[in-house]
C-alpha positions in Angstrom: -208.2 14.8 15.2 -206.9 11.3 15.3 -204.3 9.7 17.6 -200.9 8.4 16.5 -202.3 4.9 15.6 -202.0 4.8 11.8 -204.8 3.2 9.7 -202.3 2.6 6.9 -200.7 0.0 9.1 -204.0 -1.4 10.5 -207.0 -0.4 8.5 -209.4 -1.5 11.2 -208.5 1.7 13.0 -210.0 3.7 10.3 -213.4 2.1 10.6 -213.5 2.8 14.4 -212.1 6.3 13.9 -215.0 7.1 11.6 -218.0 5.0 12.8 -217.6 4.9 16.6 -219.9 7.3 18.5 -216.9 8.8 20.1 -214.7 8.9 17.0 -210.9 8.9 16.5 -210.2 6.9 19.7 -207.7 4.1 19.4 -209.2 2.2 22.3 -212.5 1.6 20.6 -213.2 -0.9 17.9 -211.4 -4.2 17.5 -207.8 -3.3 16.9 -206.9 -4.2 20.4 -207.4 -7.8 19.3 -205.4 -7.8 16.1 -202.9 -10.6 16.4 -204.3 -11.8 19.7 -203.0 -15.1 21.0 -204.3 -18.2 19.2 -205.8 -19.5 22.5 -208.0 -16.4 22.5 -209.0 -16.9 18.9 -210.2 -20.4 19.9 -212.1 -19.2 22.9 -213.6 -16.1 21.2 -214.3 -17.7 17.9 -213.0 -14.9 15.7 -209.7 -13.1 15.1 -207.9 -10.6 13.0 -204.3 -10.8 11.7 -202.3 -7.8 10.6 -200.7 -9.8 7.9 -204.0 -10.5 6.2 -206.2 -8.1 4.1 -208.8 -6.3 6.2 -211.3 -6.3 3.3 -213.9 -9.0 3.8 -213.6 -8.9 7.6 -216.6 -6.7 8.4 -218.3 -9.4 10.5 -215.1 -10.1 12.5 -214.4 -6.4 13.0 -218.0 -5.8 14.3 -217.9 -8.7 16.7 -214.6 -7.8 18.2 -215.7 -4.1 18.5 -218.6 -5.3 20.6 -216.2 -7.3 22.8 -214.2 -4.1 23.3 -217.4 -2.2 24.3 -218.0 -4.9 27.0 -214.4 -4.7 28.3 -214.3 -0.9 28.3 -217.6 -0.7 30.3 -216.5 -3.4 32.8 -213.8 -1.4 34.5 -211.1 -3.7 33.0 -208.2 -2.2 31.2 -207.5 -3.5 27.6 -203.8 -3.8 28.5 -204.7 -5.8 31.6 -207.0 -8.1 29.7 -204.4 -8.6 27.0 -201.7 -9.6 29.6 -203.5 -12.9 30.3 -202.4 -14.6 27.2 -203.4 -18.1 28.3 -207.1 -17.3 28.8 -209.7 -14.8 27.8 -210.7 -13.7 31.3 -213.6 -11.4 30.6 -216.5 -13.9 30.9 -215.2 -15.2 34.3 -214.6 -11.7 35.5 -218.1 -10.6 34.5 -219.6 -13.7 36.1 -217.8 -13.0 39.4 -218.8 -9.3 39.4 -222.4 -9.6 38.3 -223.4 -13.1 39.6 -224.7 -13.9 36.1 -223.4 -16.7 34.1 -221.5 -14.7 31.5 -220.3 -16.5 28.3 -218.3 -15.2 25.4 -221.5 -15.0 23.4 -223.1 -12.8 26.2 -220.0 -10.6 26.1 -220.7 -10.1 22.3 -224.4 -9.4 22.9 -223.7 -7.0 25.8 -221.2 -5.1 23.8 -223.6 -4.8 20.9 -226.2 -3.3 23.2 -223.7 -0.9 24.5 -222.6 0.1 21.0 -226.2 0.6 19.9 -227.1 2.8 22.9 -224.1 5.0 22.2 -225.0 5.2 18.5 -228.6 5.9 19.3 -227.7 8.9 21.5 -225.7 10.5 18.7 -228.4 9.8 16.1 -231.1 11.3 18.4 -229.0 14.4 18.8 -228.5 14.8 15.1 -224.9 13.5 14.8 -224.9 11.0 11.8 -222.0 8.6 11.8 -221.6 8.5 8.1 -220.9 12.3 7.8 -217.3 12.0 9.1 -214.4 12.1 6.8 -210.8 11.1 7.3 -207.9 13.4 6.4 -206.3 12.5 3.1 -203.0 12.0 4.7 -204.4 9.2 6.9 -205.8 7.5 3.8 -202.5 7.6 2.1 -203.3 10.4 -0.4 -200.7 11.1 -1.4 -199.0 7.8 -0.4 -195.7 7.8 1.3 -192.6 7.6 -0.9 -190.4 5.7 1.6 -190.6 3.7 4.8 -192.6 0.6 5.8 -195.9 2.1 4.6 -194.6 3.2 1.3 -197.3 3.3 -1.4 -200.0 2.2 1.1 -203.5 3.7 0.6 -206.8 2.9 2.4 -210.2 2.7 0.8 -212.7 3.5 3.6 -215.8 3.0 1.5 -215.1 -0.7 1.3 -214.3 -1.2 5.0 -217.3 0.9 6.1 -219.8 -0.8 3.8 -218.7 -4.2 5.1 -218.9 -3.1 8.7 -222.4 -1.5 8.3 -223.6 -4.7 6.6 -222.3 -6.9 9.5 -223.9 -4.6 12.1 -227.2 -4.5 10.3 -227.0 -0.7 9.9 -228.7 1.2 7.2 -226.0 2.1 4.6 -227.4 5.6 4.0 -228.4 6.8 7.4 -226.3 4.6 9.7 -229.4 3.7 11.7 -229.4 0.2 13.2 -232.0 -2.2 11.9 -235.3 -2.0 13.7 -235.7 -5.7 14.0 -232.2 -6.1 15.5 -233.0 -3.6 18.2 -236.1 -5.6 19.1 -234.0 -8.9 19.1 -231.6 -7.3 21.6 -234.4 -6.1 23.9 -233.9 -2.4 23.0 -237.4 -1.6 21.9 -237.2 1.8 23.6 -234.6 2.8 21.0 -237.0 1.9 18.2 -239.3 4.8 19.2 -236.3 7.2 18.9 -234.7 5.8 15.8 -237.7 4.5 13.8 -240.6 6.7 14.9 -242.4 6.2 11.6 -242.7 2.4 12.3 -243.3 2.5 16.0 
């Protein structure tokens, strides 16, 4: 079951609805940062615009999804973070709370580790991310005959393939790349996810 947030309006929702370890949640993924203030785009280094096609944005979507993982696990509210339009406050907040020198890049890396840990739990328990399907209605099959989303259809295979490539996930199993796990200091996950190579 999905929430009211319609992927036909913002296709990035669909990627999160299908691939996130806790699927069909609107507060996962990168959609919170669609149309974010230009000041944030400069600070963060990536951005999504609802007026642009979402195809070809797998890398951007993945990076922003990692940022959301960091925010969600920090105790901050996405609404609260988004209310500071003049500055992206997360690195300063994390620095103040942890005592570590958090940068935007560290927010991305931390979020990627969080996402990988969540994914690894599901994979270990036999829950493959690529087995999920979206209802035809959500994909625009059949497409609406009237209204602002008239004729709009979504092609999940394109969005998912681009996201998996950006995340270094295997396109058939959804497993994260062994080398990427090692780079992020998650060697313990290699034993669970790639036992044949450990």
